[in-house]
C-alpha positions in Angstrom: -20.8 65.2 31.4 -18.0 63.0 30.0 -14.3 63.9 30.3 -11.2 62.2 28.8 -7.9 62.4 30.6 -4.8 61.4 28.7 -1.7 61.1 30.8 1.1 58.5 30.9 1.5 58.8 34.7 -0.9 56.4 36.4 -0.8 58.4 39.7 -1.7 61.7 37.8 -4.6 59.9 36.2 -5.9 58.6 39.5 -5.6 62.0 41.1 -7.4 63.6 38.2 -10.3 61.1 38.5 -10.4 61.6 42.3 -10.6 65.4 41.8 -13.4 65.0 39.2 -15.3 62.8 41.7 -14.8 65.5 44.4 -16.3 68.1 42.0 -19.3 66.0 40.8 -19.7 62.2 41.2 -22.0 62.1 38.2 -19.2 63.1 35.8 -17.9 60.2 33.8 -14.1 60.2 33.4 -12.4 58.2 30.7 -8.7 57.7 30.8 -5.9 56.8 28.4 -2.2 56.4 29.0 -1.0 57.9 25.7 -2.2 59.4 22.5 -2.6 56.1 20.6 -4.8 54.7 23.4 -6.8 57.9 23.4 -7.4 57.7 19.6 -8.5 54.1 19.9 -10.9 55.1 22.7 -12.3 58.0 20.7 -12.7 55.8 17.6 -14.5 53.0 19.6 -18.1 53.2 18.6 -19.2 51.2 21.6 -18.6 54.2 23.8 -21.3 56.1 21.8 -20.5 59.3 23.5 -17.9 61.9 22.8 -16.2 63.6 25.7 -17.3 67.1 26.6 -13.8 68.1 27.5 -10.3 66.5 26.8 -7.4 67.0 29.2 -4.0 66.0 27.7 -0.6 65.7 29.1 2.1 67.1 26.7 5.0 64.7 27.2 3.9 61.1 26.7 5.5 58.0 25.0 4.2 56.5 21.8 2.2 59.7 20.9 2.6 63.0 22.7 -0.2 65.4 23.5 0.6 67.9 20.8 0.6 65.2 18.1 -2.8 64.0 19.5 -4.1 67.6 19.7 -3.1 68.1 16.0 -5.0 64.9 15.0 -8.1 65.9 17.1 -8.3 69.3 15.4 -8.2 67.7 12.0 -11.0 65.4 12.9 -14.4 66.9 11.9 -16.2 64.8 14.5 -13.9 65.8 17.4 -12.5 69.2 16.6 -15.2 71.1 18.5 -14.3 69.5 21.8 -12.5 71.9 24.1 -9.0 70.6 24.8 -6.8 71.6 27.8 -3.1 70.7 27.8 -1.8 70.0 31.3 2.0 70.2 31.8 4.7 71.5 34.0 6.4 73.1 31.0 7.3 76.7 31.0 8.4 76.6 27.4 6.8 79.7 25.8 7.2 78.3 22.2 5.4 75.1 23.2 2.6 77.1 24.9 2.3 79.3 21.8 2.0 76.1 19.7 -0.7 74.8 22.0 -2.7 78.0 21.7 -2.3 78.2 17.9 -3.7 74.7 17.7 -6.8 75.8 19.5 -6.2 74.3 23.0 -5.6 76.0 26.3 -2.5 75.4 28.4 -2.9 74.8 32.1 0.0 74.3 34.5 -0.2 71.0 36.3 -0.9 71.5 40.0 0.7 69.2 42.6 -1.7 69.9 45.5 -5.1 68.0 45.4 -7.1 71.1 46.5 -5.5 73.2 43.7 -6.3 70.5 41.1 -10.0 70.5 42.3 -10.1 74.3 42.1 -8.5 74.4 38.7 -10.9 71.7 37.3 -13.9 73.4 38.9 -13.0 76.7 37.2 -13.2 74.9 33.9 -16.2 72.6 34.5 -18.2 75.0 36.7 -17.3 78.4 35.3 -19.9 80.1 37.6 -17.6 79.1 40.5 -14.5 80.4 38.8 -12.0 81.3 41.5 -8.8 79.7 40.2 -5.8 81.9 40.3 
């Protein structure tokens, strides 16, 4: 399984990767610090593999998560990949926009155990116990 995590906060990216490794060390986790870097990574034919899931932060410099999500959904090669938007926002209009674009909104968690549980519920749905 391959995941892509796009987040401008280096610490959040590190915690995400650590949580993934806690769930299953065989999962490959690609990271990008903004939407432009993510697009370059996804366009790079050297990687040869598309991610099975994409996790995007909403608020990022250069290209935010919603702009990247819009581009992904217009791309015939990438639009089938499930996208999860991670943020601390409570803005209902923003959440509605995310849902309308075909992604799922997930509130960012601050505790490592909750991050692991949240990601497990997505990646290992048979163990779904995230509340």
